[in-house]
C-alpha positions in Angstrom: 132.9 121.9 58.5 130.0 123.5 57.0 127.7 124.3 59.7 124.0 126.1 59.0 121.8 127.5 61.6 118.0 126.8 61.2 117.5 129.2 58.8 120.3 127.8 56.1 122.8 130.4 57.1 126.3 129.6 57.2 127.5 129.5 61.0 131.4 129.8 61.7 132.3 126.4 63.5 135.1 127.5 65.4 133.4 128.8 68.7 131.1 125.7 68.6 134.3 123.4 68.2 136.2 125.1 70.9 133.2 125.0 73.4 132.9 121.4 72.6 136.9 120.6 72.8 137.3 122.3 76.2 134.5 120.3 77.4 135.6 117.1 76.5 138.8 118.5 77.8 137.5 119.5 81.6 134.7 116.8 81.9 136.6 113.9 80.6 140.2 114.9 82.7 138.3 115.5 85.9 135.0 113.7 85.7 136.3 110.2 86.5 138.8 111.5 89.3 135.9 113.6 91.0 133.6 110.3 90.5 136.4 108.3 92.3 136.8 110.7 95.0 133.0 110.6 95.5 133.2 106.9 95.8 132.0 106.0 92.1 133.8 103.3 90.2 136.3 104.4 87.3 133.8 102.8 84.7 130.8 104.5 86.0 132.7 108.2 86.4 133.8 107.7 82.9 130.4 107.0 81.8 128.7 110.1 83.8 131.7 112.2 82.1 130.7 111.3 78.5 127.2 111.5 79.3 127.7 114.9 80.5 130.1 115.8 77.8 127.2 114.7 75.1 124.7 117.1 77.0 127.1 119.7 77.0 128.0 119.1 73.2 123.8 119.4 72.2 123.5 122.3 74.5 126.8 124.0 72.5 125.3 123.2 69.4 121.6 124.6 70.1 123.0 127.6 71.4 126.1 128.5 69.3 124.5 126.9 65.9 121.0 126.1 65.5 120.0 129.2 67.5 122.6 131.7 66.2 121.9 135.1 64.2 124.8 135.6 62.1 123.4 139.3 61.8 123.5 140.0 65.2 127.1 139.1 65.6 128.3 142.1 63.3 126.6 144.3 65.4 129.1 143.8 68.3 132.5 145.1 67.0 135.4 142.9 67.1 137.3 144.8 69.6 134.7 144.2 72.2 134.4 140.2 71.3 138.3 140.2 71.6 138.4 141.9 74.9 135.5 139.2 76.5 137.7 136.4 75.2 140.8 137.8 77.2 139.1 138.2 80.4 137.7 134.6 79.9 141.1 133.2 79.4 142.1 133.8 83.3 138.8 132.5 84.3 139.3 129.4 82.4 142.7 128.9 83.8 141.3 129.6 87.2 138.6 126.8 87.0 141.1 124.4 86.0 143.2 125.2 89.0 140.2 125.1 91.3 139.3 121.6 90.0 142.6 120.6 90.4 143.3 121.8 94.0 140.8 119.3 95.8 142.4 116.2 94.3 145.8 117.5 94.6 144.9 118.1 98.5 143.7 114.2 98.9 
């Protein structure tokens, strides 16, 4: 996949694909269940989750591809970026558990 920003520079597609994949997983796994818990029909819950996924995809593309400046990314050392990533992993795991708790208690 060859993604380019608004200036025509090549952009690494992996961060964008990871964000889109995670948002797909979370929104379409938990969205319809929460919609039903709030009284929506299954079809409406799936539609709302798909719409939110589309919004998240457009926002991720704008933030991580369209306005991305590859020159600025090299200014942050890779060790700092890896440390940020390892700090985000437990936060993501806690988010998934927190999303599942109300559904399990019901």
